[in-house]
C-alpha positions in Angstrom: 14.3 2.9 -9.6 10.9 2.9 -9.0 8.7 1.8 -11.9 6.5 4.6 -13.4 3.4 3.6 -15.6 1.6 5.6 -17.3 -2.4 4.4 -17.2 -4.9 6.1 -19.9 -7.7 5.7 -17.6 -8.6 5.3 -13.6 -9.7 2.6 -14.0 -7.0 0.7 -15.7 -4.9 1.8 -12.7 -6.8 0.4 -10.1 -7.2 -3.3 -12.0 -3.3 -2.9 -12.0 -2.6 -2.0 -8.1 -5.1 -4.3 -7.5 -3.2 -7.1 -9.6 -0.4 -5.8 -7.3 -2.0 -6.7 -4.0 -3.7 -3.5 -2.7 -6.8 -3.1 -1.4 -9.6 0.0 -2.3 -10.7 2.0 0.6 -12.4 4.8 -1.8 -13.5 4.2 -5.1 -15.4 7.1 -7.1 -16.3 8.1 -10.3 -12.9 9.8 -11.0 -11.0 9.8 -7.3 -9.6 5.6 -6.2 -7.8 5.6 -2.5 -5.7 2.4 -2.7 -3.7 0.9 0.3 -1.3 -1.6 1.0 -0.3 -2.6 4.5 3.0 -3.1 5.0 4.3 -7.0 6.0 5.9 -8.4 8.8 7.2 -11.9 8.6 5.3 -13.5 12.1 7.6 -16.5 11.3 11.0 -14.8 12.0 10.2 -13.0 14.8 8.8 -15.9 16.4 12.3 -17.6 15.6 14.0 -14.5 17.1 11.9 -14.4 20.1 12.4 -18.3 21.3 16.3 -17.7 20.9 16.2 -15.0 23.0 13.6 -13.9 25.1 13.2 -10.6 25.0 12.4 -9.9 21.0 8.7 -10.5 22.2 8.7 -6.8 23.3 10.3 -5.5 20.4 8.1 -7.8 17.8 4.5 -6.4 19.6 5.8 -2.8 18.9 6.8 -3.6 15.4 3.2 -4.9 14.7 0.7 -2.2 16.8 3.1 0.3 14.6 3.1 -0.8 11.6 1.4 1.3 8.1 0.7 1.2 5.5 1.5 3.2 2.2 -1.5 4.7 0.7 -2.1 5.9 -2.9 -4.9 8.5 -4.5 -5.6 8.5 -7.6 -7.4 11.0 -9.8 -8.7 11.9 -13.7 -7.8 15.1 -14.8 -10.3 15.9 -17.1 -9.2 19.2 -18.7 -5.7 17.4 -19.7 -6.7 13.7 -19.7 -4.1 12.9 -17.4 -4.4 10.2 -15.3 -2.0 11.9 -11.4 -1.4 9.3 -9.0 0.0 11.2 -5.5 1.2 8.8 -2.0 -0.1 10.4 0.9 0.0 8.9 4.5 
């Protein structure tokens, strides 16, 4: 189960995301876009490539198609609520 936090301000949410390893892509007054790259275990892939020889092809495909996760953090002035939406 994913942890769910309730933030009082966009700044509070932004600081929490940065402390968890996310990068800030856009930072405006009431909107912040944060992203996190999915990590690849290069050591594991190097060992598998040396062991099998063909794993290098899979490693290249994984590296070229790796994706990132993005969240948009906004603040609704009317309801005084911080909203967080995942988007790709």
